[in-house]
N, C-alpha and C positions, 0 to 999 in steps of 0.2 A: 339536124341542123336548123330546123324551123321552131323548134321550143327553144334554142339558143338566140336568135334573133329576135324572136317574140320576146326574151330577157333583156336584153340589151337596149330594146324598143321603151320597154316598160319603165328602165332604171332613167333613160333619157329624160322621159316626160316626168318621172317625178322632180328629177334637178330642175326642169326648167318650172314647176310649178313652185318648187323653193325658191328658186330665184324670184320668180313672181312674186310670192308672198313678201320677202324682204324689199321688194322695189316700191310694193304699195305699205308696207309697214313705215319706209323712209319718208314716201312722199307724203302719209297722212298724220308726219310729227309733228308737234309743236315745231315752229321756225329756228326756237330758242336753242332745242335738242337738237335739231337736225344741223344749227350752226357748229354745236359741240363735237360731233362726229367727225364733222369735216374736220375740223381744226387739230382733232386728235390725228386723224388721218396725216395732217401736214407737219405735226410734229414729230411723227415715227419717221415721216421721208427724211426731215431736215435731220434728225438725229442719224440715221443710216447715212448718209451725207458727210457729216461732221466727223463719223466715226470712221468714215473709209478714208477723209483725210488726215486722219491723225498716223503720223510715222513712229512716234514714241509716246509712250506716257508711264511715268514711274512715280514713286511716293518715296523719295530718301529718307526723309524723317531727321533725327539729330545728327550732326556730323561734329565730330569734336577734332580739335585742333590740337596737338601738342609739339611747343618749340624744339623741347628736345626727348630723348626718350629719357632723362633721369633726371631729376628737381630733388632738393634739399631743403629743407625745414630747418634751421638752425636755432639752437635753444641756448639763451646766456648760460655761461658755468654755476653748476649748484655747488653748496658750500654746507657741508651738514653737519653741524658743529654741536657736542654733547658739553655742557656746561654744569658745571654740578658744585656748589657754593654751600660752608656753612654756614645756616641759618638759626637766630634764635626763635623757635617757636613760641615760649611761654615764659616770662620771668614773675617770680611770686616774691609777694613782700616777705618779710623774716615772719616765723610764726613757730609756736611750739607747740609740742606733743607730751601729753604725761601720761601715767596710769598708776593711780594709787586706790586704797579702797574708796577712801571719798568723793576721790577727784578722778576721772577719766576724759580726755581728750583727744581725740586723733584728726588728721587733715586731709581732706579731698582735693584735690587738684585737676579741675574740667580743661583738657585742651582739645584743638582740632587739627586734622591733617586735611590739605585741601586734596593731594594726592598721593595715596600711601606707597601704591606700586613705585614712585620715582623717589621715595625717602628712606635713605639707608643714615647707617651708623646713628640712631637715634639714643640719646643718653641724657640722664639727670645728674646735673652736678649742683655741689653746696659744700657749705663748711655747718659744722657742728659746733658753737661754742659751750654748750652742757651737753653731756653723754652720760646717761646711767640709762640701763637695762640693755635688751634685745632690741634693735631698730627692723622693722617689719617693713618693705614696700610693695605696695600689690600694683599691678596695672591690669585694669580691668576685671578685677575682683580674682586674680593668680598672683601668689607672689612670687616676687624677681628677685628681692632680695632680702636678709634675713642673716644678720649679724649682729654682736655689740662692736662700735668704733672706741677704737684706744684715741685716735688723733682727731684734731679739730678738720684736717684737712685730710679727702680718702677718694680713694678711685673716682670717676663718675660711674654710676650705676648704667649699666648698657639694657637698653627694652628691646626686647626680641623682633625683630620687623613682622614676622607671623600672627603677633599677636595686636601686632597696633590694628588701628580702624579709622575711620572719620571723624568717629568722635570717643572721646579718650577721656579714661580717668584714673588718677593716681592715689592712694591713698597711704598715707604716714602713720606708721601707730609704733607703739613701744610697749615692750612684754609686761606679763602683771608682777606685779612684787611678792607674789604669792601669801606665807603667813607674817610677812613684816609687816604689820598693817599702820606701823608708824612711820614708814619711809612711803617713797614718790619717787618711781623712775620717771625721768623726764630729758626730751631732748630738744635744743633750740636751733631752728635753723637760718640762717644767713646765705645771700646769694643765690638762691635757688634758681636755677636755670634749666629749661628743657630745650637741647640742641640738637639739631638733625643737619644731613648734608642732602640739599635738593637739588634734583637735574631738571634745567630746564630743557622741556623736550620740546619748546618751540621752535627751536632751533635745527631740529633735527627731522624737518619735513619743508620739503619745497615745492610749490607750485608755479607752473608757466603755460601758458596758451601758444596753440599754435594753430593756422587755418589753412582747411583746404579748400579748394573753390571746386563749385559744382562741375565744372568741366573736366578738373580733375581729379574728383573723386569715380566722375564716370568713364574715365579712360586709364585708370590706375591701375596696375599689373599686380605689382607687389608693394610691400614698405618694408620698411627696416630699419630700427632704431639702433645706433651709434654710438659707443661712448666709451672712455677712458677713464675709469674711477686712481683717484690719489689717495694713498690712507694715511691718518696721524699713526696713533699707535696700533703697529699688528696684533700687536699680543692683545689688545683690547677693543676688536671690534665686534660689533653685530651684523645682523642681515640686513642687506640692502635691499629694499622692497621698491620695486618700479611698477606704478598702474597708468594706464593710460583710458582716461572716461572710465574709472573706478573699476577696470579690470584688469587684473595683477598680469604682469606681462614677464617681472624676472625678480627673483626670490632667493638671494644666496650670499652667501659671504665671497666677494669677487674678490681674484687674485689682484693684487695693487698693480698699477701700472700697465696693465695689458688692456689691449682694445676689444671692445666687446662688439659683436653683431647679433642685434636679437630679432628675430621675426616678428612682424606685426600682421595678426589676424585680420584681414578687410574688415570683420564683424566686430571688431574693437575699434574702429576710426566713423566718424559722422562726417559729413557734406558739412561745412562752415565750421564753427568753432570745434577746438579738441583739449582737451587738458590734460596733463602730465605730471606725475605727481611722484617724486623721489623721499624716501623716506630711510631711515633706520632707528634700529631701536637700541645700539648702542656704540659709541665711538663718533670718530669724525671722518668725513669724507669729503673730498673736494672734486664732484665727478664735472671734467670738462669735454670739451671737442663735441657735445651733443648734438647728434643732427637727425631727424628725421629724413631717410632717402625713400624718395617715391620713385618707382621705374614705372612708365607707363606704356601702355599697347601703341603701336603705332596709329597715326593719325588715320580719321575715316577719310578715305578716297573712293568715292562711287563711281564706275565704269557701266554704260548702259550702250547696248546696240540697238542698230536701227536700218533697214533694208528699203532703196529706191529702185525699183524695178524701172525698165527701158521708157516705157510709156510717160511715166512720172517725171522722170529727169529729163526726157524730151521737153516736158511743159515748162521745167525750171529754167532750162538753155536758151529755150524761145521767149521766156519772160512772161509766159502764160500762167505761172503760179510762183507766188514766193513762199520760202522754207522761213518760217518762224518759229525760232523757241522762245521759251517764256519758264521763268522761274520765280515759280508762287514761293514766298519767305512768310514766316509767321507772322500774326500783326502786332507788331511791337516797333519802338521808335529805333531799337540799337542799330548799330552800325553792322552790318554785314558786309564780309568779306571772303571771296570764296576764286578760287582759281579755276576758269572754263575753259577746257581743250576740247575743239571739236576736228577731230581727223588729225591732230598733230599743228592746230591754229589754236594759240593758246593766248591769254587776256585774262585780265584780272578784274572779278566783280567787285566794286565797292560803292555800295549804296545803304540808305536808311531808308527806304521805301520796302513796301511789302511785294511788288511784284517788278520782276526785271524781263524786257524783251529785247530781241537781237534778231535782225535779218542773218540767217546764213547761209545765202545762196551761192556764195563763193567757197564756202567750208565743205560742201557737200560733195559727194561723187556719186555714180551710179553703181548700183550693187550694196556690198556693206559699208558702212558707216557707224562710228562711235561718238559719244560726247563722255568726257568725264569732269565731275566735280571734284575739287577737293580745298577744304576749307583753311584758310588764314585765320582764321578766330572762329570759336565757336558760333554753329548755325544751327536753324531748323528750317529745313526743307520741307515745305509742305507737298509741293507737285513740281516735277519738271515734263514739261510738254513739249513735242518738236510736231510742228501741224503745216501742210501746204495750205496756204491762204487763194 
């Protein structure tokens, strides 16, 4: 027992010594440092008092409002037309080709095609006033015609599409006379023309723009493309391709007059401007009733709960304290509109300021309470606070 008593006495002495040293340390500190320590103590006490008076503190963030659960972006009707016209690619002045022992002459014609893939039925037409020997015609050094002409007028010579390039050459020549050195084979040509069917692809593609606002994009749940394709000649149709922001969404020969609904991945869409492209490789389409349907999540509604104990409620009831609600918005000059509901007492906040305050003494009760914030327009709420003043 004596040992335990002795230990307790020693501990008490040690505590007293430490306390004395602390007091001496503070006494001999410079006055500026001593004031800092005292001020820190005051700040801690003030912070504790303030914290005890806060009944609710929340940070709602961005609240998105949706006027309806679905909205549609209308796109003008799309007309994709395949236009093919015969066009004179080259016209050549009259010329002569001959072949003899002492005189040999051929003719080479250069011509170009802007778009070989969309050029069809290319032919060479001519009249031959003088005709003797076997006529040979070469396209890009490959023989495409070799025969003796009996008449001045002859069927146009068709040029194989597979052999055509952007830059081409046609050579006219006549066969050798062989051992008949005293004769000459000769052809004289007039009205020489190169003709082809050119398809204008500029009208087979159409681009339109539509816009999705930041708030729409944030609250968007699904997006769907709706359209009805009407067709020209159903036996002469190509694939209908649809792109959104360069991402292929649809690629098929559609069933004409059928209504289509094509889901759009969220990743294919952008906040702000979006582009939609309709394109066909062949045939004509009229794409109508084109709409981008957006489905939204329900609007953001934030509900928070707080409790008022008996002592605090007595202070409020006896006018010894005020309950103040503060809503702090993002620092901008945009209009803020939201519905505020405290225990069923609703009102509309409408302000362009960053801070909204309201005394809610008459709206609170002892025990459990709630406050609900529902955006009427997209708003960014930095802080929601209820405190006892």
